[in-house]
C-alpha positions in Angstrom: 0.1 -0.3 -0.1 1.5 3.4 -1.5 1.4 6.6 0.7 -1.8 7.8 -1.4 -4.3 5.0 -0.5 -3.3 4.6 3.1 -4.5 8.4 3.7 -7.2 7.5 1.6 -8.2 5.1 3.8 -7.1 7.6 6.7 -10.0 10.5 5.6 -12.8 7.5 5.1 -11.8 6.0 8.3 -11.8 9.7 10.0 -15.6 10.8 7.9 -16.5 7.5 9.3 -15.8 8.9 12.7 -17.7 11.8 12.6 -20.7 10.3 12.0 -20.6 8.0 14.1 -19.5 10.7 17.2 -22.9 12.7 15.5 -25.3 9.9 15.6 -23.9 9.1 19.6 -24.7 12.5 20.2 -27.9 12.5 18.6 -28.0 8.9 20.3 -27.9 10.0 24.1 -29.8 14.0 23.2 -33.3 11.1 22.2 -32.4 9.5 25.2 -32.3 12.6 27.7 -35.5 13.5 25.4 -37.3 10.6 26.4 -35.8 10.2 30.1 -37.3 13.6 30.6 -40.9 12.2 29.5 -40.6 9.2 30.9 -40.1 11.4 34.5 -43.5 13.8 33.0 -45.6 10.8 32.8 -44.2 9.6 36.1 -45.7 13.0 37.5 -49.0 12.9 36.0 -49.3 8.7 37.1 -49.0 10.1 40.7 -51.5 12.8 40.3 -53.9 10.5 38.9 -53.0 8.7 41.7 -53.8 11.1 44.2 -57.1 12.2 42.9 -58.0 9.5 42.9 -57.9 7.8 46.5 -59.7 10.3 47.6 -62.6 9.5 45.6 -62.1 6.4 46.8 -62.3 7.2 49.9 -65.9 9.0 49.7 -67.6 6.2 48.5 -66.5 3.8 51.3 -66.2 6.4 53.8 -68.4 4.5 57.2 -70.6 7.3 57.2 -72.4 7.0 53.9 -72.5 3.1 54.0 -74.3 3.6 57.3 -77.3 5.5 56.0 -77.5 2.6 54.0 -79.8 0.2 54.1 -79.1 -3.3 54.8 -81.4 -6.2 53.0 -82.4 -7.2 56.8 -83.2 -3.4 57.7 -85.2 -3.2 54.7 -87.3 -6.6 55.3 -86.0 -8.6 52.6 -85.1 -11.9 52.7 -81.8 -12.8 50.6 -82.6 -16.7 49.1 -79.2 -18.8 48.2 -79.6 -18.5 44.2 -78.6 -14.4 45.0 -82.5 -13.3 44.3 -84.3 -11.5 47.1 -87.6 -12.3 48.2 -89.9 -9.5 50.7 -94.1 -11.1 50.9 -96.4 -8.5 49.2 -94.1 -6.6 47.6 -92.7 -9.3 45.6 -95.7 -10.3 44.6 -96.6 -6.3 43.6 -93.3 -6.5 41.4 -94.9 -9.4 39.2 -98.2 -7.5 38.5 -96.8 -4.6 37.5 -94.0 -6.9 35.2 -96.9 -8.1 33.5 -98.3 -4.9 33.2 -95.5 -3.1 31.7 -95.0 -6.5 29.4 -98.5 -5.8 28.1 -98.4 -2.4 27.9 -95.0 -2.8 25.8 -96.2 -5.1 23.2 -99.4 -2.9 22.6 -97.1 -0.2 21.7 -95.2 -2.2 19.9 -97.8 -4.4 17.6 -99.3 -0.5 16.9 -95.9 0.4 15.3 -96.0 -3.0 13.1 -99.5 -2.3 12.4 -99.2 1.9 10.9 -99.2 2.2 7.5 -95.5 3.0 5.5 -95.0 6.3 4.5 
């Protein structure tokens, strides 16, 4: 190899080295930006979690829970299948359901019997 070829290789390698250093600087900047963004998102998550905690505490506060009546206090009997029975009101609900169903069927029939315009 002659001096000219060696100088050409050195220049080529210096150019590659310069490009790699520029890429390295750019990657470092991107890493810093990403780290800052991650920190911002972490702060936002912490703020949102703090906002949620007071709301969850309000929902679970014993004062509000004590004001609601349990099924025993309302005179209802819980059935093992997940249903709730109450003597007279159950029969009333059944007749109300039947009336509502009949009214709904009549209304649906009135829609189907209308002439199309």
